N, C-alpha and C positions, 0 to 999 in steps of 0.2 A: 504494500500500500504506500503511495507517495507520501513523503513527509509534509506535514502541515506547519505553517508559520503563523505567528501572531504579530500583528503590527501595533506598536505603541506610539501614539502621537503625544508629545509633551509640548504644549503651547505655553511658553513661559514669558516673563516680562521682557527679556532681552531678545528672544528669538524663538524659533520653532524647531523641534527635533523630531525626526522619525527614527524609530528603533525597531529593528526586525529581530524576533526571537524564534529560534528553531523549536522542534518538537520536544526538546529536553529543557527548554527555557533558557538556553544560552544565547548571548547576543551574537547575531550573525553579521549585522551591518548597522551603520548609523549615518544619517545625513542631517545637517544643520543649515539653517538660514536665519540671519538676523533681520529685524525690522526697525524702522525709524522710531526714535524717541522724540516725540513732538513736545517741546517744552516752551511755554510762553514766557514773556517778561515777568509775569506774576508768579512764575514757578509752577504753573499748572502743567500736569503731565498727561499726555494723550497718546493713543495709538490709532493708526488707520486700520480699521477692522477688515476692509476689503483687501488691503495689502497682506494682512495675516492669513486670510483665507487662501489667497493665491500662493503664499509660502507653504501652507499645508499641502496643497496639491503638488508643489514643486519638490518638497522633501520626500513625500511618499514615492513619487516617481524616481527620485534620486537614490533612495535607499534600496529599492528593488534593483536598479541598474548596478549599483555597487556590489550587491550581494551575488548577482548573477543567477538568481533563482528565476524560475518561471512564475510570473505574477499570479497565475492561477493557483499557486500553492498557498497563497495568503488566505487564511480561513476566517479571520475576524480582526477587528480593530478595537482598541481601547483608547480613550482620550483623557489625558490629565491636562490641567489648565491653571494659569495664573488666576488667583481668586480675587474677589472683591472688585476687580476691574469690571465696569458696567457700561452698557450701551443700550441704545434704542434704535429700532428700525421699522420701516413701513411694512405692515403685514402683506399688503397687496403687491408692492414692487420688490420687496426683499432688500431694499436699499437702506443703509444707515441714514438717520436724520442728523447725526452728529458723530464725531470721533468717539471711540471708546475712551472713557475716563479711567485712568489707571489707578490702581489701589493706593499708590503713593500720594495721589493728589488730594489736597485738603480743601478744595474749593467749597465743599459742602458745610464748612464750619459755621457760616452765617445761618444756615438753615437749622443746624443743631442748636445754636445759641437762641434762635427764635423760639424753638420748641421748649427750651428750658425756661425762657422768659414767660411763656404762656402757662407753663406748669412746672414748678420747681421739682416736682416728684417724677417728671417725665422719664429721666434716665433710669431710675429704679424700676419703673413700670415696664419700660422697654427691655431692661435686662432680665426681669422676672419671666418675660415671655420668650425672649430670643437668646438669652445667655450672654449677650453682648452689651457693653456700656454704650450709651449714646455717643457716637463719634463719626466724624467725616471720613474716617478710614474705611468704613464699610460701604456697601453698595447703595443702601437706601438713600442717603443724603445726595449721592452722585446722581441717582435717577431722578430724585426730586429737583435737583438743580437743572437737569435737562428739561423737565416739564415746565419750570419757571422761566427758563432763559432761551430755549430754542423755539423759534417761530413755528407754529402749527402743531407742536407736540401735544398740547392738551386737547386740541381739536381731534387729532388722530386717536387719542386715548378714548375720548368720549364716543367716537364713532365705532370703537372696537377694532380699529385698524393699526394699533401700536403694539409692537412686541418689545418687551423690556427684559433684559437678562444679563447674565455673565458670559464670559467668553466661551464656555462649554456649550451653552444654549445656542449661541450664534453659530458655532462650527457645526453642531448637529443639524441645525436648521439649514445651513448652506449645503452640507454634504448630502442631505436627504432631499435636496431640491425643494425645501420649504414644507415637506410633508410632516416633519417631526419638530415639535416645539416643546422641548423637555429639558429638565435639569435633574441632577441627583441630590440626595439629602445633604451631602457634604458641602456642595457649593451653595445650596439654598440656605444652609445654616450660617453662612458667612455674609448674607445679604443684609441682615438686621430687619428682615421682613418675615422670617420663618419662626413659627412657634416650636421650640424644641421639645415641648411636652406632647402636643397633639400631632406633631410632624406634618403640619400644614401651614400655608400662608396665614398669618395672623390678621384678622379683620381690623382690630383696633390699631395695630401698628401701621398697617398699610394706609389706613385713614389718616393717621398722624402725618405721614409723609406725602399724602395726596395722591397715592398710587392705587389705581384700580386693579383688583386681582385678575380681572379679565385680560390684562396686559402681561401677566406673569406666566411662566411656563408650567407645565405639568411636572409635579415632583415625583421622582421614581427612585427605586432601589439603585444602589451603585452598580449592581451587576444585572440591571434590567436590559431588555432589548430596546435600543434607542432608535432603531430604524435600520435601513440598508443604504449602502452607498456604492457607487462605481467610480468615485472620485472624478466627477464631471466627464464621464465617458471613457476614462482611462482603462478600466476593467471591462471585460466583455460581459461578466456576470457580477451582480451586486453581492457584496459581503455584508455581514452584520456588524453594526456598532454595538458591542456587547458589554461595554463598561464605560462609565464616566465618573471621574473623581477629581476633586481639587488636588493640586499638585502635592501639597503637604500631606494630605490624607493618603494619597497613593504611595508616597514615600514611606509613611508609617506602615502601610501594609507590606511594601517592598522590604522593609527592615525586619519583617516578621514580628513586629510589636503588636501581637494579637491578643495578649493577655493583660489584664489590669495591672498597672504599675510600671509597665514598660514604656521607655522614654526615647524620643529621637529629636534631633535638630537637623533641619534642612538649611544649608547655606546656599542661598541664591543671591539675587539682587537684594532682597531682604531675607529674613530668616523666620522660620516657624519652629517653635519648640512645643512638642506635643507629648502628652502622657495619656495612654489608654486608661480610661477609668471604668470600663465595662458597660453594663446594660442600664445603669441608672445615672442620671445627671447629678453632678456635684456643682453647686454654685459658689464661685470664688468670692471671698471677702477682701482679697488683697490685690486685685487688679488683673487677674487672669480671666479668660473667657471660657465659656462652655460651648462646645460645638458637637456636631455629629462626626464621628470618625468615618462611618459608612453605614449602610444598611444592605445586608445580603439576604435575599429571599425573605424579606419582611422582618428580619431581626436586626435591630439597630444597636450600635455601639457608640459611646460618647467619649469625648476627650476634654481634658483641660488644655488650654493653649495660651501661649504668650507669643506675641509677634514683635519683631524688630524691623523697622522700616529700612534701615541701611546697614547692610553687611558687605556682601560682594560689591555693591554699588559704591562703597567707600574706596575700594581699590580702583574702580573705574574713574572716580573723581580725582584720585591721585594722578592718574595717567592722563585723562582727557582735559581736566580743568587746571590742575596745578602743574602738570607736565613734569612731575618729580620722577616719574618712571616712564619707560617706553614700552614695557611689557609687564603683564601681571606677575610673571614668574620671578621678576627681579625682587619682589618684596621680601621673599624669604631670606635671601643673602643680605640685603640691606638691614633687615631687622636683626639678624644674627650678628652683624658687625657694628651695631649701634653701641653707644656709650652707656654702660649699665648704670652709671651715676646719674643719668638724666632722669628727671621726674616729671616730664611733660605728659599730659593726657589729652586725648581728643574725644569729644562727645559729638557724634554725627547726627545732630538733630536738625537735618536740613529741612524737613517738613514736620517738625515736632517730634515728640517721643511717644512710642507706644507703651506696651506693658513694661513695667508696672506703674509707669508715671502718667500716661494718658494726658499729655499736655501738647496740644497741637500748636501752641504759640511758642514753644521752646525753639531756640535757634542753635546752630552748630557752634562749637567753640574749642579752640586750643587753649589749654591752661598750663601753668607751671613751666613756661618757656624761659630758659636762661641762655647765657652765652655759649654753653656747650650743646645747645639744641641745634641740630642741623638736619640735613636731608634724611640721613639714616634714622635719626631719632623721631622725626615726624612720621616717617613711614611705619616705624615700629608702633608708635602711639595709635596710628590709624588701625593697624592690624589688631593691636590689643583691645581696641574699642569693640571689635566684633566679639571677642571672647568674653569681655566684661558684660556685654548686653545679654549674651546667652546665659552666663552665670546668674545674673539678676533673676531670670525666669526660673532656672533650675532651683534656686534657693526658695522662691515662692512656692514651687511645687512641693518641696520638702515640707514647708510649713502647712500648706493647705491639706495635704494628704497624710501627713505624719509617716511617710515612707522614707526609709533610709536609701536614698538614690546612690548607687555605686557605679552605674554604667550608663553612658550616654551613647546611643547609636547615632551616627552622623552621616550625612551625604551631601553631595553638591560639589561644584568646582573648587571652592576654596579649601576643601579637605585635602587637596594635593600639597598644600603648604605645610611642611613639617614643623616650621616654627610655630605657626598658628595652632596646629593640632596639639603640640606639646604644651603650649601656654594655656590652651583650653582645658586640657586635663589637669594642669596645675591649679589654675584659678578656680575651677569648679570643684576640685577635689574628687574627681571621678576618673575611671578609666574611659577612654574614648575608643569606640569601635567603628572602624571604617570598612565597608564592604568593597570588594574588588571592582564591582560594577559601579561606575560613577553616577549614572543617572537613575536614581531609585524611583523617581516619579513615573517616568515612562515605563520602567520595568514593572513597578507595582500594578499599574492599571492594565498592562499587558497580561500579567499573571492572573488578575481577576477575570479578564476576558477568557483566557485559556482554560482556567479552572471551570468557568461557567459552561464552556464548550465541551468539557470532558477531555480536553487534550492534555492538561496538566493535572498531576496529583496534588491535592491540597497541602500535603505535608512534605512529600519528597522534593517538590520543586525548589524549596529553600535550602536543601542540604548541599547542593552543589556550590553554593556561594562561599568564597573564601574571604577572610577579613584580616586587617592590620589593626593592632591595638597599641594605644599610647597609654602608659601608666603615669600617674601623678608622681612627681619627684620633688616638688617645692616644699620647703619647710612651712609649717602652719603659721608661724609668726610673720614670715615674709608675705604669705598669702593674705593675711588679715591686713597687713600694712598697705599692700597694693590696693586691696578692695576699699580701704578707708579713703585713699587718695582718689579713687574712681568716684565714689559716692559724693565726695566733696566737689569734684568737678561737675558732676551731674547737677548738684544743687545750684551751682552758679547759673546753669542754663535755664533753670526753672524760675529764676527770679524775674518777675515782670516789672519793667520800669514804668 
């Protein structure tokens, strides 16, 4: 019998990847394509959704060509996607009415402030329903902004001709020729419109943001059938879209963190730190959010999560804006060669700070700069900021769950940086476990699709993956001293003038 392949599409903030996995779940080929980052003078961040869809078609064709397989051997596709990024399009024409508003973009702050002014208990009510604090970080305020600022948007909604959703919904819609308008529970749980108790769109919250439920997609299990696609005629026969998950949720599954208490961090443009908390929601009192990990065959799992806006994007800023480096790979050597006596810190609050601070007005800051601070030291401080932000969230999870966290599973491009990974293990006081497969989001959702199709075994599929481990080496007194300096630096960014 001919071998079957599973296609994983990972649509992330910086670009789109197609990953092809063979019948044993091993990566056979990969193809990537970046897309434009549209940043306004106000610091607003957008993507061209049509460009992203075209890139999906291109990388799918590219990964098949690179692998050399017969494209008829592809049995199914799973899609993982950047979360919270939101957009709206005309149901009749299938055309976006505005660019996709990226998760990093805080333009919805005025809407959140207005809701708080109208009802000082608004944030608590919304969190009780959605598990998320009122924040422009999530999709709801972005969609509300579109309704209030894009000509014709409200009219389309009132006519029933407006589709609103996250990137997964857009891609499913386009790939199925407009036949399927769906999202999965993991993505829905990050919109701030989804009730994590009833697992449905919340009437009251939708009304708060002025969003009609008729404009929102059908909510499905993560391993549901989302429709069929031939990738705009590239395939002779359509294949099933058999899984959809937010990228961090797919990475959690890819890390095999399927039991309560297991923890992972995804290093991308930003970072997500997630802990599987099982079948019952836990509501945080310390700045974490509660979301759906996934739902398989009607059985839902929850997570506690903390999000960091800028991690890998800090390195991009060093390269593209400051021009301190020419290549991302230089950061490891520069940090290793920095002066250990330097006490500078960098807090990358370019668009505010997420968990545990939730301050959208905070701005980025270098502190502790002296005459010995130079290029190497600034690069090291930028790398260190990534680990410090992850540690903030890991510590909160210790407090919230009373679990002694000893291992952190990690994935994403920055995990190649040996300096960063060792510093992460030291500053978090845990062992850091890195799988040999770099892109866990695309692999995770491909595994879900393959398991659902009966091609992969639910347990054996993870046994093939090898790991590299970093063990903590730093003395506890030094760790506490460094953390004290970090928290002092963060405090300075939170002071409103």
